[in-house]
FIPAKE-383355 format. One line per field, with one value per residue (C-alpha): x, y, z; residue number from 1. Coordinates in Angstrom, 3 decimals. Each point is the difference from the previous one (the first is absolute). Layout:
BEGIN
east <- X | ...
north <- Y | ...
up <- Z | ...
num <- NUM | ...
This chain:
BEGIN
east <- 0.000 | 1.214 | -1.684 | -3.382 | 0.144 | 0.090 | 1.504 | -1.545 | 1.034 | -3.471 | 0.612 | -1.601 | -1.267 | 3.577 | 1.142 | -2.624 | 0.655 | -2.241 | -0.371 | -0.274 | 0.068 | -3.489 | 0.257 | -3.797 | -0.362 | 2.994 | -0.150 | 1.516 | 2.151 | 1.030 | 1.671 | 1.971 | -1.021 | 3.256 | 0.279 | -0.167 | -0.557 | 1.420 | 1.482 | 1.914 | 0.830 | 2.709 | -0.067 | 3.069 | -0.301 | -2.724 | 0.395 | -1.768 | 1.878 | -2.441 | 0.838 | -2.311 | 0.261 | 1.184 | 0.235 | 2.890 | 0.579 | -2.191 | 1.030 | -2.911 | 0.146 | -2.553 | 0.708 | -3.588 | -1.988 | -3.004 | 2.078 | 2.888 | 2.298 | 2.204 | 3.622 | 1.440 | 0.906 | 2.068 | -0.538 | 1.127 | 0.764 | -3.080 | -2.929 | 0.512 | -1.561 | 1.697 | 1.784 | 2.069 | 1.817 | 3.228 | 1.655 | 0.081 | -0.484 | -3.196 | 0.196 | -2.515 | -0.863 | -0.531 | -1.727 | 1.780 | -1.564 | -0.224 | 2.829 | 0.050 | 3.108 | 0.972 | 0.704
north <- 0.000 | 3.483 | 3.392 | -1.568 | -2.188 | -3.774 | -2.182 | -3.461 | -3.226 | -1.392 | -3.417 | -0.547 | 3.597 | 1.320 | 3.230 | 2.168 | 3.629 | 1.228 | 3.363 | -0.811 | 3.568 | -0.702 | -3.505 | -0.220 | 0.558 | -1.128 | 0.969 | -1.952 | 2.353 | -2.474 | -3.276 | -2.100 | -3.546 | -1.939 | -3.044 | -2.736 | 0.533 | 2.933 | -1.444 | 2.951 | 3.624 | 2.478 | 3.673 | 2.155 | 3.476 | -0.076 | -3.714 | -3.020 | -3.306 | -2.910 | -3.655 | -1.536 | -3.737 | -1.908 | 3.285 | 1.155 | 3.628 | 2.717 | 3.668 | 2.443 | 3.804 | 1.231 | 3.740 | 0.364 | -2.378 | 0.150 | -1.269 | -2.235 | -1.083 | -3.098 | 1.009 | -3.494 | -2.991 | -3.138 | -3.734 | -2.023 | -3.683 | -0.989 | 1.961 | 3.564 | 0.220 | 2.945 | 3.206 | 2.676 | 3.032 | 1.427 | 2.845 | -0.880 | -3.740 | -2.041 | -3.340 | -2.713 | -2.942 | -2.955 | -3.281 | -2.939 | -3.290 | 0.313 | 2.491 | 3.789 | 1.563 | 3.631 | 1.278
up <- 0.000 | -0.782 | 0.472 | 0.840 | -3.108 | 0.351 | -2.724 | 0.194 | -1.727 | -0.666 | -1.498 | -3.389 | -0.216 | 0.200 | 1.632 | 1.704 | 1.003 | 2.808 | 1.760 | 3.709 | 1.337 | 1.373 | 1.518 | 0.275 | -3.743 | -2.085 | -3.675 | -2.881 | -2.058 | -2.672 | -0.684 | -2.430 | -0.928 | 0.016 | -2.229 | 2.669 | 3.737 | 1.982 | 3.208 | 1.490 | -0.753 | 0.969 | -0.963 | -0.606 | -1.451 | -2.644 | -0.755 | 1.444 | -0.156 | -0.089 | 0.657 | -2.613 | 0.630 | -3.133 | -1.978 | 2.210 | 0.936 | -1.542 | 0.216 | -0.131 | -0.163 | 2.570 | -0.328 | -1.237 | 2.242 | -2.324 | -2.935 | 1.093 | -2.837 | -0.205 | -0.557 | -0.260 | 2.058 | 0.117 | 0.136 | 2.991 | 0.327 | 1.985 | 1.430 | 1.243 | 3.460 | 1.752 | -0.985 | 1.721 | -1.365 | 1.412 | -1.852 | -3.680 | 0.548 | 0.131 | 1.822 | -0.823 | 2.230 | -2.320 | 0.818 | -1.635 | 0.962 | 3.794 | 0.484 | -0.137 | -1.500 | -0.481 | -3.507
num <- 1 | 2 | 3 | 4 | 5 | 6 | 7 | 8 | 9 | 10 | 11 | 12 | 13 | 14 | 15 | 16 | 17 | 18 | 19 | 20 | 21 | 22 | 23 | 24 | 25 | 26 | 27 | 28 | 29 | 30 | 31 | 32 | 33 | 34 | 35 | 36 | 37 | 38 | 39 | 40 | 41 | 42 | 43 | 44 | 45 | 46 | 47 | 48 | 49 | 50 | 51 | 52 | 53 | 54 | 55 | 56 | 57 | 58 | 59 | 60 | 61 | 62 | 63 | 64 | 65 | 66 | 67 | 68 | 69 | 70 | 71 | 72 | 73 | 74 | 75 | 76 | 77 | 78 | 79 | 80 | 81 | 82 | 83 | 84 | 85 | 86 | 87 | 88 | 89 | 90 | 91 | 92 | 93 | 94 | 95 | 96 | 97 | 98 | 99 | 100 | 101 | 102 | 103
């Protein structure tokens, strides 16, 4: 969450962007339907990094929450289940069989 905006990995409906400035009445600002199943999201600057299951990492420009745009992404060897961003690096937790590895 940043500046009263929540970025939610919402499974098969992808990334959801929600204004939560009024907790009693959250408002959906926009979203991006990722290709598989959004499992986790991390936001850095104006980009959202989405762990999108077998589709790997998706990078979405969220500078305009009403019209997010996919900038790119990368495949992973397995299923992307977690993501974190530190500096200029994105780290993806990948499920391979029964083990989670970091890519």
